[in-house]
C-alpha positions, 0 to 999 in steps of 0.5 A: 240215641242212635235210633235218633241219630238214624232217623235226621241222617235219613231225614237231610238225605231225604231233604238233600235229594229236595232240590227245590226245598226251601225259600227261593229254590229255583222253581221260585226264583223262574216266576219272579218278574213282572208278567202280562194277562194275556186271557183268562181260560175257563171250561165255557170260554176264552176271555182274551186280556184286550176284551177286559178293558184294563191291562193286567199285571201281575209282579213276584218278587223275593223280600228278604223271609217270604216273597212278594204277590202283586196285583196291577190294573191299568198299572196300578196297585190292586192288591198283594200276598206274601206267600213262603214255603212252596209245595207240590214243586215239580219239574218236569221237561221244562213244565214248571209247576208248585203250589203256594199259600197266600193266606187262606188261599191257594194258588197253582202256577205253573210256567212254561219255559217256551224258545222264547216266550216264557208264559205262567199260568196261574190259578184262581184263589182257591180255598184249600179244600177238596170241594173248591172247582179249580176251572179259572186258568188266567195265563200271563207273558213275561213282562219284564223282570222288575216293576219299571213305570210309577 
């Protein structure tokens, strides 16, 4: 019994040391809002958003026990995903990085706060396996705190 109690105490202390544990940890909260696509970077080229022929926005917002991730093209809802917990959270020198599972897909998100400009860099939707190459990066700039169009 003492071993079980000792193990539980250690577990509590270890989880207390991780400030980013749980659904609304500071790293995820930093991603809430609407973000506007600025460019797509691949190993062979960089495509700027004005060359795409449409405006792409994403919105990340809390919804009770999950977080919602919306993709808008020309301000019309294109797709919606939900995610809960994050993994591989890192906050190092102002660079915030975390991964989330959206259904069977994995998305890697990095936020770069740079004075007044906040940038969100996101991977493509990946299958959670080492076989799929992680080569595309979508660069978004902070647009607004909430969707304000209809």
